C-alpha positions in Angstrom: -9.7 -13.0 -23.1 -11.4 -9.9 -21.7 -9.3 -7.2 -20.2 -10.1 -6.3 -16.5 -9.2 -3.0 -14.8 -8.4 -3.1 -11.1 -8.2 0.1 -9.2 -7.6 1.1 -5.6 -8.5 4.3 -3.9 -5.7 5.8 -1.8 -5.3 8.9 0.2 -2.5 11.2 -0.9 -1.3 13.5 1.9 -0.3 17.1 1.2 2.6 18.9 2.8 0.1 20.7 5.2 -1.1 17.2 6.4 2.5 16.2 7.1 3.4 19.4 8.8 0.3 19.1 11.1 1.7 15.8 12.4 5.4 16.9 12.4 5.5 20.7 13.0 9.1 20.6 14.3 10.4 18.8 11.2 9.1 21.0 8.3 9.3 20.1 4.6 11.4 23.2 4.1 14.2 22.4 1.6 14.1 21.6 -2.1 15.5 18.1 -1.4 12.8 17.4 1.2 10.1 18.7 -1.2 11.3 16.4 -3.9 11.5 13.5 -1.4 7.9 14.3 -0.3 6.6 14.3 -3.9 8.3 11.0 -4.6 6.9 9.3 -1.5 3.4 10.7 -2.0 3.2 9.9 -5.7 0.0 7.9 -5.9 1.6 5.0 -7.8 4.3 4.8 -5.1 1.8 4.8 -2.3 -0.1 2.0 -4.0 3.1 0.0 -4.4 4.0 0.6 -0.7 0.6 -0.5 0.5 0.8 -3.6 -1.8 4.2 -4.6 -0.5 3.1 -4.2 3.1 0.0 -6.3 2.5 1.6 -9.0 0.5 5.0 -9.4 2.2 4.7 -7.7 5.6 7.8 -5.6 4.7 8.2 -2.0 5.5 6.9 0.4 2.9 10.3 2.0 3.0 11.5 -0.9 0.9 9.6 0.6 -2.0 10.6 4.2 -1.3 14.3 3.3 -0.9 14.6 2.0 -4.5 12.7 5.1 -5.8 15.0 7.4 -3.8 18.1 5.6 -4.9 17.1 5.9 -8.5 16.3 9.7 -8.0 19.8 10.2 -6.4 21.5 8.3 -9.3 19.6 10.4 -11.8 20.6 13.6 -10.1 17.0 14.5 -9.2 17.7 14.7 -5.5 20.9 14.9 -3.4 22.1 12.0 -1.2 20.2 12.0 2.0 21.6 13.3 5.3 20.5 12.0 8.7 17.6 14.5 9.0 16.3 13.6 5.5 16.4 9.9 6.4 14.2 10.7 9.4 12.0 12.8 7.2 11.4 9.7 4.9 10.2 7.8 7.9 8.0 10.6 9.1 6.4 11.1 5.7 5.9 7.3 5.3 4.1 7.3 8.7 1.7 10.0 7.5 1.1 8.2 4.2 0.4 4.9 5.9 -1.8 6.3 8.7 -3.8 8.3 6.2 -4.5 5.0 4.4 -5.7 3.1 7.4 -2.4 1.5 8.6 -0.8 1.7 12.0 2.8 1.2 13.3 3.5 -2.2 14.8 6.4 -1.0 17.0 8.6 -3.5 15.1 11.5 -2.5 12.8 12.7 -4.2 9.6 16.5 -4.2 9.6 18.6 -3.7 6.4 22.2 -4.9 5.9 22.8 -2.6 2.9 21.2 0.5 1.3 20.3 3.9 2.4 18.4 2.9 5.6 19.5 0.8 8.5 15.9 0.1 9.7 12.3 1.1 9.0 9.0 0.7 10.7 6.6 -2.1 9.8 2.9 -1.4 9.6 -0.3 -3.3 10.0 -3.8 -2.6 8.7 -5.9 -1.0 11.4 -9.3 -2.4 12.3 -11.0 0.5 10.5 -8.9 0.2 7.3 -11.2 -0.2 4.3 -9.1 -0.8 1.2 -11.3 -1.0 -1.8 -10.2 -2.6 -5.0 -12.6 -2.3 -7.8 -12.6 -4.7 -10.8 
């Protein structure tokens, strides 16, 4: 058997990209900065895109498990209402920067940190390249 490497090019937004889109909701606390870094970690972006592609679920499904682990490990504090909204806003910036758009539909959750989260779809000009 011959090993095969598969790679995907993603766009990783910076805080300045986020704050251009959401100037009234700045990334201005240590907890928000840690959340931002977790969400914009390239591996987590790739997982979020893959989950959205393969299942049609919200990318927040991926981020919620990562955030829960970070809370349990003491890396971040439990999220307040504003920080939950911040997760959604950062997710929007991540997905849009990678060629995805909001559907206007929400995925509902019966347990966990979030009650609902936006579902995304690939936009017409989305060009996800996977190299083998």
